[in-house]
N, C-alpha and C positions, 0 to 999 in steps of 0.2 A: 504493500500500500504506500502511495506517495505521500509527501509531506502535506499537501493540500487536503487530500482525503483524510489524513489523520486529524488535521485541524478542524475539518467539518464533522467527521463522524465520531470522534472521541467524546465531545460533549453530548451528542445525540444518544450515543450508546449509554453513557452514564445516566442521562435523563430517563431513558426507558427502564434502566435498572431501578432507579428511584421510584418510578411509578409502580413497579412490581413489589417494592418493599411494603407498601400498604399502610398499616394501621398507625394511628397517632402515638401509640405507646412505644413505637420504635423511632420516635422523633429524634432522639440523640444520635442513633446510628445514621439516620437519614441525613442529618446535618453534616456529619463527618464525611459520609460518602459524597455528598454534594460539594463540600469544600475540596476534597481530594480530586474529584472530577473537574472542578473549575480550575484548580492549580495545574493539573496535568494538561488540560486543554490549552491553558496559557503557555505552558512550557513547550508544547509541540509547535507553537507558532514562532518561537524564538530562532530556531534554525533557519527559518525563512529569511530573517534579517541577516543572520550571520553568513548565509550562503548567497546572499543577493549580489549580483554583479552590477556595479555602477557603470555608467557610460554606455549602456545599451537600452534601447526602447523596446526590445523584443520581450515577449512573454516568457517568464521563467517558471521553473518547477511544473512544466506542462504535463498534464495527464489526459489521455484520450482513449476512450473505449466506446464501442457501439452500445446504444441504449435501446431506442425504438428504431430498428433497422429499416422497417418498411417506410418510415417517413424521414429517414436520414437524420434522426435525432441522436446526438452523441453525449456521453458523459465527458465533457471537454472542459478542463480546468487550467487556470494559469493566473499568475499575478505579474504586475509590472509596478513601476514607481507610483502609479496612481492608486492602486489598490492595496499595496503591501501594508502600509501603516493602519489602514482601516481594519484589516484582518487582525492585527496585533491589538489595536484599540478595543475591538469587540471582545476578544478573549480576556483582556485586562479588566474591562468593566464588569464582566461576568463574575470574576473573583471577588471584586468589591461588593457586588450586589448580594452574593451568597453570604458574605460576612455581615452585611447590613441587615439581612433578614434572620439572622441567627436566633435571637431571642424574641424578636418582635412577632414573628409568625408562629402561632401555636396550634392552628387547625389545618388539616390537610397539608402538613409540612412537606410530605413527599411529592405531592402534586405541584406545590408552589416551586420547590427547588427544581423538580424535573422540568417544569415548563420553561424556566429560565435557561437551563442547560440546553434543552432542545432548541429554544429560540436562538441562542448563541450560535449553535452549529448551522442553523438555517441562514442566519444573517451572514456568516462567513461564506456560505455557499453562494449568496448573491454577489459578494465581492470577487469571487473566484471564477464564476461561470463565464465560459467563452462560447456557449451555445445559446441561441436565443430562447429556445423552449425550456432549457434547463434553468436559465435565468428567471423566466416567468414562473416556473414551478416553485423555485426557492423564494422568489419575491412575494408570491401569494401565500405560500405556506407560513411565512412569518406572521401573518394575520391571526392564525389559529391560536398559538400559545399566548400572544399578547391579548387577544380577545378574552381568553379564559382568565388571564392574570387580572385584567380590569374587572371582569364580570363576577369573579368569585371573591377576590380579596380587596375589592375597591370600597369606596365610601357609600353613602346613602343612595345616591343616584347612579350607582355603578352600571345598572342594566342599560339605562338611557345612554350613558357615555360609551359603553362598549358597542352598542348598536350603531351609534353615530360614527364612531371610529371605523367600524367594519364597513358600513355602507359607503361612506365617503371614499375610503381607499379602494374598495372593490369596484365601484362604478368607474373610477378613473382607469383602473387596470384593464377593464373590459375593452376599452378603446385601444389600449396598447396591444392586446391580444389580436385585434383586427389588423393592426399595423404589422405585427410579426407574421401573420398568415399572408398578408400582401407581399412582404419581403421574401417570404419562403417561395411563393409562386414566381415572383419576379426574378429571383436568382436561380431559377431552374431546379428548385427542390433542395435548398440548403438552409440550415439554421445557423451556419457558422458566422460568428460576428465579423471576423476578418474579411470574409467574402462580401458581407453586406456593406462593410466600410468602403469597398472598392466599386460598388455597384453604381453605374451611372443612372440618374433618375431625372425625369422632367420636373420643371419648376412646380407645377401643381401638385404632383405626387409628393415632392419634398415638403411642400407646405402642409399638406394633409397629414403626412407622417409626423412632421414636427409638432403639430397640434394634438395628434393622438398621443404621442409620448408626453407632451406637456400635461395633458389631462391626468396621466398616471403619476408623473413625477412631481408636478406642482403641488398636488394634494399631499404627497408624502413629505415634502420639504419642511413645512407647508408654506407656500407663497401666498401673499395677499392676492385676491380676496377669499381664497379657499382654505384659510387658516382657522376658521371659527371652531372646528372640531377640537383643536389642540388644547385650549385652556380648559374646556369641559373635561376632557380625558385626563389631563394632568391633575385636576382637582380631585377626581374620583379615584384615580389609580393609586395602588399602594406605593410607598416610597421607592421600592426597587423598580417597580414598573415605570414610574416617572423617570428614574435615572436612565434606564435602558432606552426608553422611548426618545428622550432628548439626546442622549450620548451617541446612540447608534442608529436607531430606526429612522430618524429624520435624514440621516446620511444616505440611506438607500435611494431616496428620490434624487438627491444631489448627484450621487454616483451615476444614476441612470442617464442624466444629461451628458456626462462625459463618455459613456459607452454607446449611447444610442443617438440622442438628438444632434449633438455636434458633428460626430464623424459620418453619420448616415445621411443627414440632410444639411450639409454645410452651407449651401446657398440660402436655404430657408432660415437657418440660424442667423446668418448675416442680415437677411432682409428683415427679420423680426426682432433683431437685437435691441432696437429702440424700445419696443414694447416690454421686453424682458428687463431692461435696465430701469424703465419707469416703474414696473411692478416691484422690482428689488428695492428701489429708493423709497417707494411708499411704505414697504415693509420696514425698512430701516428707520424712517423718520416718523411716520404716522403711528406705527405700532409701538415705537418707543414712547410716544406721547400717551398712548393708551395705557402702557405699563405704569406711567406716573400716577394714575388715579386709582390703582388697584388697592383694595384693603386686605386681600388674601395673599399671603406670601407666595403660595404655589402659582396662583394666577399671574402674579407679577413676574415670576421667573419664566413662566410659560410664554408670556408675551415677549419677554427679553429674548427667548430662544428664537422666536419668529424674526425679531429684529436682527439677531446675530446671523441667522441663516440667510437673511437678505444680503449680507456681505458676500456670502458664498456665491449666490446666483449672480450678483453684480460682477464679481471677479470672473465668472465664466464667460460673460457676454461682452466684456470690453476687449477681448481677443488680444491680450498681450501677455508676455511671460510672467511679469510681476503679478498681474491680476489673477491669472489662473493658478500660479504657485501659491499666492496668498490665500486664494479660496480653498485650496487643498489643505494648507496649514491650518486655516480657520476651522475646517471640518474636524480635524483631529483635536485641536485645542478646545473647541467648543464641546467636544466629547468629554474631555477631562473636567472642564469648568462647570458645564451644566449639570453633570452627574454630581459633582461636589456640592453645588448649590441645592439641588433637590435632596441629597442625603443629609445636608445640614438642617434643612427644614424638617426632615424626618426625625432627626435627633430631638428637636424641640417638641414636635408633635407627639412623640412617644411618651414624653413626660407630662405635657400640659393638655394634650388632646385638643389643641386649637391651632389653626393656621392663620388666624386673624392677627394682623399687625398690632391692633389695639389691645390685644390680650397680653402683650409683652411690654418690656421697657426696663432698662438697667440689667439685662441678662449678664453683662460683664461682671457684675458684682457677685453673682452666685456661681457662674460657670466661666471662670477666666480662661481655662485651657481651651474649652470649646470655642469661646469668642475669638481667640487668636486664630484658630483655623477658619472660622466663619468670615473674619475680616480679610484674611488672605484671599479666600475664594471670591469675596465681594470685590476686592481690588482687581482680581483677574477678570471678573465680569465687566468691570469698567474699562478694561484694556490698559491697565497700569504697566509701564515698561518694566521688564524683568519677570513678568508673568506670561503664561501661555496665551492669555487673551489679547496681548498686545501685538504679537508677531504677525499673525495672519491679517488682522484688520489694518495694520500699518502698511503691509505689502499691497493689499487691495486698494487702499487710499492712494498710494503712490502710483499704482497702475492706472487708477481712474484719472489722476491728474495728468498722466502721460497721454491718456486718450482725450481728455477734455477737462480744462481747469475747473469749470463750474460743476461738472460731474463729481470730481474729487472733493470740491468744497461742500457739496450737498452730503456726500458720504461722511466727510470728516465732522460735519455738524452733529451727526448722530452720536458721536462719542460724548458730546455734552449731555444729550438725553440719557445715554447709558449711565453716565456718572450720576446724573440727577436722580433717576429712579432707584439705582442701587444704594447710593449714599442716604437717600431719604428713608429707605427701609432700614439700613444699618443704624441710623440715628435713633429711629423710633423703637427698634427691637432691642438693640444691644447696649446703647450708651445711656448716660444719665443715671439718676437714682433709681432704686428698685421701685417698680410701679405698683405692684400689688402682692398679695399673699401667695399667689400661684408662683410668681417669679422668685419670691423669697424662699419657697420650698424646693426649688429646682436643685438637682444634684449634678455635679460636673460629670463629664464623659468617663466611661469605664474603659478598661484595657481594649475591649473589642472595638468600641467606637473610635478610640485613639488610633488603633491600627488601621481601620478603614479610612479615616480622614488623613492619616499620615501618608498612606499609599497615594492618595489623590494629590496631596500637597507636594510630594516629591515630584510627581508627574508634571504638575502645573509649573513648578519652579524650574525643573530641568529643561522643559521645553521653552520656557521664557528666557532662560539665561544662555542656553546652548541649542538653538534650533537647527544647527548644521546637519546632524544625522537625519533629520526629517526632510530638509530641503535638498540635500545631496541625492537622496533616493528618488525624489520627484522630478528633478530638473530635466533629465533626458526625455522622460516620457511626456512631460509637459511640452517641451520643444517639438517633439514629434507630432503630438496632437495638434498643436497650433499650425505646424507646417501642412498637415493633412486638411485642416479646416480652411486654410487659405486657398486651397485649390478648388476650382469649380467642378461639380459633377454633373452639370446640366447636359442633357442630350437634345 
């Protein structure tokens, strides 16, 4: 079995084993099996980085085997500089989420842990798939465990939120399926992505394909105005579900743009880039303002996620190396920072059972260790230099200025909103005198929570202070993609 198959199927197999373990009286065993499974799944992704060859845009660690031979569907895997870090990020976040749910989840523990491990494997499958139908199967399969995570372990309106999540994302994906079938017939019966990337297409066909893919990927990112499902889902999802949704699942849509929309329909991508940039800037600016008026911490961070992902789509459609590299770096850094923000809110919620900003005040007095972590993650969310949140946004802004000064100016102004809503929350929740008896009774973080937050803090600081390992891996693949998108495929 190749390294990519190991990265995909190790967590899925552990997840199935957990489902078989059954009863809640085996919860202790279940937790340890889940942790071992998550750590092993993360460790098998590390040789991908160690063995990755820089300076080539070719797919590496390629695996190919026939799957549905009648329709020429293959189990075809590979990673390049665009997908490598997303695979490692997914496995890393899975470890953190298992630690986060250790004491908090007390019912159906095996199903909860199993769902996360299976979800992790399916998401890695999306980032590795080089066959259109295989991509679609993994892309849709991720909906099932996330739907169950929200619907079983979520808040009071969990069923509504789970249905909204499922319907929004499924409807968009059906148009993508039509596009995949069209490409299959047009290419003479191939689902191979590399073949599709070289396929000459008429302008109308490219436009229709572009919008079919946009329907699937924009909902997943989510781009304005199809972002309304995200705050509802975040508020109802359990803490681990919110962390994985923000850190990894939103990236599936952004990744789809790079594998499908840009290389398959480059002329349409250029033609409609103005629309994409406008939608991205609305997400960055307008949604940032919406975040300012939230009273629920989870909703505030959910809207912040939409604004940060607006930087990613902006970077994709300004068509220069800094913009695209910055967008990729932003995808990874947002994974670390958003997971950390949601898990920090989870720490408070586990103690006080409230996400309302007004329920807190002066938390630093009773939880100084925790507040140190929370402030670091808040600063990263603002894009403070030296943290992961700064690198990608800064690269996208410079790329935007290269494309058009006013575009860069509009993007940069959003950093002010980001600082405003984040610091406004920090001031009201953490700083000042103790606000009430609930805050007075709070206990500081325990060893498990300290470990979970430390792992994320190390990732946020390492990426902020030394982004070279991330950008080195991406550079050649980004240059190759831009070269490809610059060539017309019109017939």
